[in-house]
Structure formats: C-alpha cells, structure tokens
N, C-alpha and C positions, 0 to 999 in steps of 0.2 A: 962782824957775825949778827945776824939778825937772832935775837935770844926768844922764846917763846915758855911758854908753862904748859906743863897738863895738870890741871887739879882732877881729884877723883877721891871716893870714899872707897876705901879696900874691904869694907865689911860688904859692900852691895856690888862690886864691880872688879872684875876682872878683864884686862885687854889681853887679846889673843885672838887668833881669827882665821875665817874661813880661807881668806887671800893672803894672809900673812903666816911665815913662818915661826915669826917670834914676835914680842911686844914691841922690839926695837925697831924691827919693820915694820909695824903699824905705827908707831910714832911716827916713823921717817917718811911716810906716807903723808899723814898731816902737815907734817913742818913743809916738806918739799912744797905741797899745795901753797901753803903759807908764804912760803919764799918766793913762788913763782909770781904771786900777784899782791906782794907787799900786805896780804891782809892783817888785822888786828886780831880776828877772830876766824875759826877754821870751825864748823860743825860737820860731825860724821854721822852716820848711821851706828845703829846699836839693835841687838837682839837680846831674847831674855832667855835664863836658864831657869826653867822651873822647878823648884824642888821638889814640888808633890806628882808632877808626872816625869820626874828624870830626864827631861829633853828639852833640849831649845826651841823654840816659838818666834817666828817672826813678828815683827811690831812694826807699824806702817806711823803710828800716830806720834813719833818724837822729833816727826821733822815733815812738817806740811809742804810739799813741794810746791804742790799748785797754788799756794798763796805767796810764793817767791817769783821775781821778776825773771825772765829769760837770760839776763846777762850777768856777768860777776867781775869784780866782788860787786857788793851792794851794802844798802842801810837801811835801817827802819822804813823810811819813807817811801820804799818802793814795795813793803809788804802790802798784798792786798787782804789780809787779815787781820786779826785782832794780834798786835805787836808783842802780847804775853803767851801768845797761843801757838805760836808759829812753830817756835821750840818750846822745849821743855825746860824749865827753872833749874836744873840739874849740871854741874859743871864738868862731870865726868864725860861726855862727849862731845868736849870742846877743847880746842887747843886755843892760848890766849897769848897774844905779844906782851912779853912782859915789860917793855916801855910804857904800853897802853895802860897795863892795871896800874904802874907805879903813877905815871902822869894823873889818872883819873881816881887816886886813892882806894882803889877798889879793895874792898876786905869781905870778908865771911863774916858773920854774925856769929856770937856765940849762945847757940840756941841749940837744945838736944835736936830737933827737928826744925824743916824749912830753913836751914842754917845757911844754905847756898843760893837762896832765891834772892836776895840782895846783889850779890855779886853778879850773879848771870844775866838778871835782866837790866841792873845797871848796865851792863857792858854792853850787852843789844842796843838799848837806847843811846849810849853816847860812842859807838863806833861807827867808824866813816866807812870801813871796809871789810864785809864779811863775806867769808867763803864757804864752798859747801865740798865735802868729800864725800860723794853718793856712793859708799863702800860701808858695810859692816866692819868697825875697828873696835868695838868693845861688845861683851857678854854682860849683861845684868841678871845679877841674880834674885829671883823672886820668890816668894811664896814659903821664906822663912820666918815660921812663928816666934823668933829670937829677935829679929831686925828691928832697927829703929823705926821702921815705917809701918810695921806691924803691931808695934807697942805704942802709937802715938797718943792712947790714952793717958800715958803718963805726960805727955806734954803738949796737951791738948791747945793750950794758948798760944803755943810757938808761931802759928801760919799768922794770927795777928800782928804780932809784932813784926814780922817778916814784911806783911803788907805796909806795916805803917812806915818802916823803916824804907822801904823802896818809895813812897809818897814823896818823903821827907828828902830822898837821895834827888829824885826827878826836880823838886821843886827848888832845892839848891843850887841844881845845875841848871837852873830856868827856864825849863820846859815843859813844866808837866802841863800845861794848857794845851800840849799837842798830844798825849797821851792821856788825857782825863777819862774821857768813855771808855777807853781799851782797857784800861786800869779797872775802873768801875764795874764792868763788864766780868774781868778776871778777878776780881776781888769776889763776885758773888759767886763767881762758876769754883773757887777756891773754897769759898766758905760751905757749898753745898757738897764738894767732894768731900772736905773733912765731917761735915755732918754726917755724909751717909756713908762713910766707913769707918768710922771710930765705933768702938764698942766700951761696953763698962758703965756704970754709972755718970761720969763726964758727958756723955753723950746729951743726956737731959739738961746738964748745965750748959751746953755750947748752945744746944737748941735756944735756951732761956736767953743767953747772950747776945746770940746772934739778933733775935726778935728785938729784943728791947733795948739796946746798945749798939753792937758792931754794925749791925746795917746800916744805921746813920752814920757810924763813924767812918765807914768806907764811903759814904756818899751815894748807897744805893737806894737811898728812902727818897732822896731829893733826886733823881734822875728821873724825865720822862717815858713813859713806857714804852714809846716809839724809840729810843735810844738804845733799848735793851737788843742784843744781836740774837738770843739764843730763846726762844718764845717759851720752851717748856721750863727750861732754867726761871724765867721770869714767873713763871705760872708756879713753881715751888716756893718761890720768893713768896707771893702772895697768899700760897696757903698756910705757909709760916706765919706770916705776919698777922693774919686773920683768925688762926687757927690754935691748937693748942699741940702739946709734945705727942699724946697717945694718938690722936686723930692722922697726925705727921707720919708715924711710926707704921700704921696700917695702909697707907698706900701702897 
C-alpha cells in the first residue's frame, strides 16, 4: 500500500469542505490522486476563514496554476515562475509520500514560526512527481490576534534561520546552483513581507539587520539588478539600503 502523510498545524487549519462530507473523504481525494499518478507530493487548494469577517474567503495566490505545465505529474524544472512562489511554504495544503519524506530526511525545524518552510520547499525541490488536486480541501483560519502568525514580533528572527537552512539543504543536495536566482528573489520577497507585517519595537531591529547584515547574507546585495524578478520589491530593497527606518515607514 502506498503510504502518505498529511502534515498540518492544528491551530490554523481545519480540514473540512465544500465538496467533501468529512475530513476523511477530503484526505481520500488527495490520496487517490497520489495513488493514481504515483505522486510524491499532492498540492490542493484552500480558502480562508476570516475571524474578523466571520466568513469564508476565496484565495487564489496559494497555487499559481498559470506557472505550472499542462501535464501531470511534474517537477520544479517545468515551473515557469519562481520555484519558491508557485506554492506557499506551508505543509497543510499538501500530501507527502512517506517513503519520499524518509529517503530525503525531510524534517521540520524547531522554530516558533517559519518552521515548515524548510520541509516544504526542500520537498518541492527534491520531488520528481508533483500532482495537483484542483479543489478546496482545507480551510485556513486567519486574523486571529493570538495566532503565531500574528505574533511574529516574538520570533522575528525565525524566517532568517529558515532561509539559511533551506540554502544549506539545497547545497547539501548538490543543486543549489539550479535554484540560486529563485532563492535570492524569494529571500528578498520573504524579508520584505516579514518587515512590512511585523509590529512592535522589533520592526526597527529587523530593518537594521536586513540593511546591514542579512541582505548580504542572503546574496541579495551581490545579485545584479537585472536578475531581480519584481522591480517594486527591488526598489524597496534599494530604499532600505540607502535610507533610514523612519523614511521607510513613511512610504
């Protein structure tokens, strides 16, 4: 029997569904997709339950279908967009083959936040057979003020540790060179997202760390301008490098 594993964070996700009568039937849909194509990973769609609105909201950015090839299964070499932005780096909207996980020694980091990014993006990079189940099989709870995501000021350095661990894993696998440009662009994107969404006194600490140390550490400072995918993000990076915290916050 093909063994697969579902990984998720119970605080932020509940498996239930518009087209499925139970979580068991939802798992079955993803499992049958994996079994039918011998997939190592199955990615499915999700929506959000907004705590502030008390309603479900559709989201399209969790799965960028236009950046995927028309055939299945697939691997990262057939993606037309950034490998690390075609899917989101969380585990709960994906099904993973147990044998694949064990053979590649895939593990979560022991971090308060961003702890699933290493597992998910390493899996995407290593997998030869990725499938899509293009239906909503998970609801994500959002805008909970007590959630880990909304209290990232308590663990503002975690994303840096996750990015560095991902680079180390790809380097150890022997193919970081295939991902380097995508990795650096994603590192910029994720850095800016963390900076723009964090609150409290650690926001300025993060700004200064990025400006003076981490942008260089991620390879962003040394990447030629023409190799950045998102010109708006590149412009924000230049503003951080040349300006100060107060000026950045006023934008």
